[in-house]
C-alpha positions as a Python dict, from the first residue, in 0.01 Angstrom:
ca = {
    (1, 'M'): (0, 0, 0),
    (2, 'K'): (-46, -210, -313),
    (3, 'R'): (-358, -428, -325),
    (4, 'I'): (-305, -773, -473),
    (5, 'L'): (-602, -993, -561),
    (6, 'V'): (-512, -1363, -545),
    (7, 'V'): (-752, -1583, -743),
    (8, 'E'): (-674, -1938, -635),
    (9, 'D'): (-897, -2230, -536),
    (10, 'E'): (-637, -2407, -318),
    (11, 'Q'): (-652, -2270, 35),
    (12, 'A'): (-293, -2369, 123),
    (13, 'I'): (-155, -2170, -170),
    (14, 'R'): (-375, -1868, -87),
    (15, 'E'): (-249, -1874, 272),
    (16, 'M'): (115, -1902, 165),
    (17, 'V'): (81, -1623, -89),
    (18, 'G'): (-114, -1406, 155),
    (19, 'F'): (156, -1443, 420),
    (20, 'A'): (428, -1350, 169),
    (21, 'L'): (235, -1046, 44),
    (22, 'K'): (165, -913, 394),
    (23, 'K'): (528, -964, 492),
    (24, 'A'): (626, -760, 184),
    (25, 'G'): (397, -475, 293),
    (26, 'M'): (118, -543, 44),
    (27, 'Q'): (-255, -576, 100),
    (28, 'F'): (-388, -925, 33),
    (29, 'E'): (-736, -997, -105),
    (30, 'E'): (-859, -1335, -220),
    (31, 'A'): (-1111, -1507, -443),
    (32, 'T'): (-1162, -1878, -499),
    (33, 'D'): (-1298, -1857, -854),
    (34, 'A'): (-1343, -1624, -1149),
    (35, 'E'): (-1694, -1512, -1051),
    (36, 'Q'): (-1578, -1396, -708),
    (37, 'A'): (-1280, -1226, -869),
    (38, 'L'): (-1503, -1032, -1109),
    (39, 'V'): (-1714, -906, -818),
    (40, 'V'): (-1404, -785, -631),
    (41, 'I'): (-1256, -621, -940),
    (42, 'A'): (-1583, -447, -1027),
    (43, 'S'): (-1627, -304, -677),
    (44, 'N'): (-1267, -197, -617),
    (45, 'P'): (-1003, -280, -882),
    (46, 'P'): (-676, -406, -730),
    (47, 'D'): (-327, -298, -834),
    (48, 'L'): (-249, -647, -966),
    (49, 'V'): (-424, -984, -1010),
    (50, 'L'): (-239, -1304, -927),
    (51, 'L'): (-440, -1559, -1120),
    (52, 'D'): (-434, -1940, -1108),
    (53, 'W'): (-463, -2105, -1449),
    (54, 'M'): (-685, -2395, -1334),
    (55, 'L'): (-994, -2262, -1160),
    (56, 'P'): (-1338, -2419, -1112),
    (57, 'G'): (-1584, -2291, -1370),
    (58, 'M'): (-1420, -2021, -1579),
    (59, 'S'): (-1045, -2088, -1611),
    (60, 'G'): (-781, -1832, -1522),
    (61, 'V'): (-687, -1806, -1889),
    (62, 'D'): (-1044, -1726, -1986),
    (63, 'L'): (-1069, -1471, -1705),
    (64, 'A'): (-747, -1303, -1820),
    (65, 'R'): (-883, -1286, -2174),
    (66, 'R'): (-1210, -1136, -2048),
    (67, 'L'): (-1029, -873, -1841),
    (68, 'R'): (-814, -771, -2137),
    (69, 'H'): (-1119, -728, -2363),
    (70, 'D'): (-1302, -505, -2114),
    (71, 'D'): (-1215, -136, -2152),
    (72, 'V'): (-1229, -85, -1774),
    (73, 'T'): (-982, -364, -1690),
    (74, 'A'): (-770, -374, -2007),
    (75, 'G'): (-475, -213, -1828),
    (76, 'L'): (-493, -426, -1512),
    (77, 'P'): (-160, -606, -1447),
    (78, 'I'): (-201, -986, -1446),
    (79, 'I'): (36, -1265, -1340),
    (80, 'L'): (-63, -1625, -1411),
    (81, 'L'): (16, -1906, -1166),
    (82, 'T'): (27, -2259, -1305),
    (83, 'A'): (185, -2601, -1282),
    (84, 'R'): (217, -2612, -1662),
    (85, 'V'): (581, -2593, -1766),
    (86, 'D'): (573, -2640, -2145),
    (87, 'E'): (681, -2342, -2355),
    (88, 'S'): (358, -2359, -2554),
    (89, 'D'): (160, -2314, -2230),
    (90, 'R'): (373, -2017, -2124),
    (91, 'V'): (328, -1857, -2464),
    (92, 'H'): (-47, -1918, -2456),
    (93, 'G'): (-74, -1760, -2112),
    (94, 'L'): (108, -1449, -2229),
    (95, 'E'): (-87, -1429, -2552),
    (96, 'V'): (-423, -1414, -2375),
    (97, 'G'): (-309, -1115, -2174),
    (98, 'A'): (-83, -1205, -1880),
    (99, 'D'): (209, -973, -1807),
    (100, 'D'): (409, -1255, -1648),
    (101, 'Y'): (387, -1627, -1581),
    (102, 'I'): (503, -1816, -1269),
    (103, 'T'): (522, -2195, -1257),
    (104, 'K'): (446, -2395, -944),
    (105, 'P'): (615, -2468, -714),
    (106, 'F'): (761, -2123, -654),
    (107, 'S'): (933, -1954, -363),
    (108, 'P'): (776, -1657, -183),
    (109, 'R'): (1091, -1459, -262),
    (110, 'E'): (1057, -1517, -636),
    (111, 'L'): (686, -1439, -623),
    (112, 'I'): (737, -1103, -453),
    (113, 'A'): (1024, -1014, -688),
    (114, 'R'): (811, -1079, -994),
    (115, 'I'): (510, -895, -854),
    (116, 'N'): (731, -595, -783),
    (117, 'A'): (877, -613, -1133),
    (118, 'V'): (532, -605, -1297),
    (119, 'L'): (415, -326, -1065),
    (120, 'R'): (725, -122, -1153),
    (121, 'R'): (658, -164, -1524),
    (122, 'S'): (291, -75, -1494),
    (123, 'G'): (346, 223, -1265),
    (124, 'A'): (683, 353, -1380),
    (125, 'E'): (702, 716, -1478),
    (126, 'L'): (746, 770, -1850),
    (127, 'E'): (861, 1084, -2024),
    (128, 'D'): (551, 1302, -2036),
    (129, 'Q'): (592, 1428, -2392),
    (130, 'P'): (298, 1313, -2610),
    (131, 'L'): (397, 1117, -2919),
    (132, 'E'): (223, 1094, -3256),
    (133, 'F'): (297, 926, -3587),
    (134, 'D'): (59, 910, -3881),
    (135, 'G'): (-263, 902, -3677),
    (136, 'L'): (-120, 695, -3391),
    (137, 'S'): (-90, 902, -3073),
    (138, 'L'): (26, 813, -2722),
    (139, 'D'): (-24, 1022, -2408),
    (140, 'P'): (213, 898, -2131),
    (141, 'V'): (56, 1116, -1861),
    (142, 'G'): (-301, 1009, -1930),
    (143, 'H'): (-189, 658, -2026),
    (144, 'R'): (-398, 675, -2343),
    (145, 'V'): (-340, 554, -2697),
    (146, 'R'): (-553, 670, -2989),
    (147, 'V'): (-561, 569, -3353),
    (148, 'N'): (-716, 830, -3580),
    (149, 'G'): (-891, 969, -3272),
    (150, 'D'): (-1035, 637, -3155),
    (151, 'P'): (-916, 500, -2817),
    (152, 'L'): (-702, 186, -2818),
    (153, 'N'): (-673, -4, -2490),
    (154, 'L'): (-340, -174, -2423),
    (155, 'A'): (-214, -389, -2139),
    (156, 'P'): (66, -229, -1930),
    (157, 'T'): (352, -414, -2100),
    (158, 'E'): (226, -337, -2452),
    (159, 'F'): (180, 28, -2354),
    (160, 'R'): (541, 57, -2235),
    (161, 'L'): (665, -131, -2540),
    (162, 'L'): (478, 102, -2777),
    (163, 'H'): (599, 408, -2585),
    (164, 'F'): (959, 290, -2616),
    (165, 'F'): (923, 222, -2988),
    (166, 'M'): (757, 557, -3057),
    (167, 'S'): (1027, 733, -2852),
    (168, 'H'): (1300, 566, -3060),
    (169, 'P'): (1171, 544, -3419),
    (170, 'D'): (1370, 392, -3706),
    (171, 'R'): (1618, 222, -3472),
    (172, 'V'): (1656, -155, -3453),
    (173, 'Y'): (1656, -317, -3109),
    (174, 'S'): (1737, -679, -3029),
    (175, 'R'): (1522, -883, -2793),
    (176, 'E'): (1789, -849, -2524),
    (177, 'Q'): (1793, -470, -2562),
    (178, 'L'): (1413, -452, -2545),
    (179, 'L'): (1410, -662, -2229),
    (180, 'D'): (1664, -430, -2072),
    (181, 'R'): (1491, -106, -2177),
    (182, 'V'): (1123, -203, -2141),
    (183, 'W'): (1116, -478, -1877),
    (184, 'G'): (1422, -359, -1684),
    (185, 'R'): (1735, -527, -1552),
    (186, 'G'): (1722, -831, -1328),
    (187, 'V'): (1374, -952, -1429),
    (188, 'F'): (1274, -1318, -1461),
    (189, 'V'): (1176, -1294, -1827),
    (190, 'E'): (1287, -1499, -2125),
    (191, 'E'): (1376, -1336, -2458),
    (192, 'R'): (1095, -1543, -2613),
    (193, 'T'): (852, -1331, -2411),
    (194, 'V'): (940, -1028, -2623),
    (195, 'D'): (805, -1201, -2935),
    (196, 'V'): (475, -1275, -2761),
    (197, 'H'): (423, -915, -2652),
    (198, 'I'): (522, -790, -2998),
    (199, 'R'): (249, -1013, -3143),
    (200, 'R'): (-3, -880, -2892),
    (201, 'L'): (90, -522, -2975),
    (202, 'R'): (65, -588, -3348),
    (203, 'K'): (-272, -756, -3304),
    (204, 'A'): (-405, -452, -3117),
    (205, 'L'): (-269, -212, -3379),
    (206, 'N'): (-395, -431, -3663),
    (207, 'R'): (-753, -352, -3567),
    (208, 'R'): (-683, 2, -3686),
    (209, 'G'): (-443, -88, -3968),
    (210, 'H'): (-129, 38, -3792),
    (211, 'D'): (48, -293, -3723),
    (212, 'R'): (282, -216, -4014),
    (213, 'F'): (468, 29, -3788),
    (214, 'I'): (618, -260, -3586),
    (215, 'Q'): (869, -416, -3822),
    (216, 'T'): (1078, -730, -3787),
    (217, 'V'): (1439, -699, -3898),
    (218, 'R'): (1558, -1048, -3976),
    (219, 'G'): (1851, -1157, -3760),
    (220, 'A'): (1857, -827, -3569),
    (221, 'G'): (1531, -760, -3384),
    (222, 'Y'): (1248, -508, -3417),
    (223, 'R'): (1200, -143, -3503),
    (224, 'F'): (919, 112, -3515),
    (225, 'S'): (893, 297, -3843),
    (226, 'V'): (623, 475, -4042),
    (227, 'R'): (831, 436, -4357),
    (228, 'D'): (750, 167, -4611),
}
């Protein structure tokens, strides 16, 4: 049974979400602010965090950023809940570390579908053959990435994206193709989301000087290549 931590200060929303999760066969845990959430996560990490943007004290965005920068929680799937509908807000939420973004109001059916989609991506079986290019190595079984021997922590979506690129080097893929192959069919994700996750992956690789491997092909999409 998947454990979902809902971090939300509005009781009515927590109750609605909790009912939907239990009906879907998931275990529901709750926290009303970031500090409570950190205690729960530290004692027993959930399978996914459903995180409200506007929280008292530390915001949901700041909590997501903190979780992504902690080695222990860097790979924890996160979905942001918010009433903000502007594209810039959606992009900001994804850039700080969220794997998906749901705007209020939302239906329980959509919520469960998107939770399941993120859980599938984070827990899906990948081909178990280790991959390595010019000091960049990826172990699908151990879910580890190393650059010149040093560990590199990636969020679930960036890990799957890097695995796909390294499994298909020197081939150009459009945003639509990447959504289909990495996110999967029938997901509630815009093509713009691909660009955000590409930036996050490049930023992580840039710390070790390997961001050059992810190349933009103008008018076509992206490719992974160790060639100049």
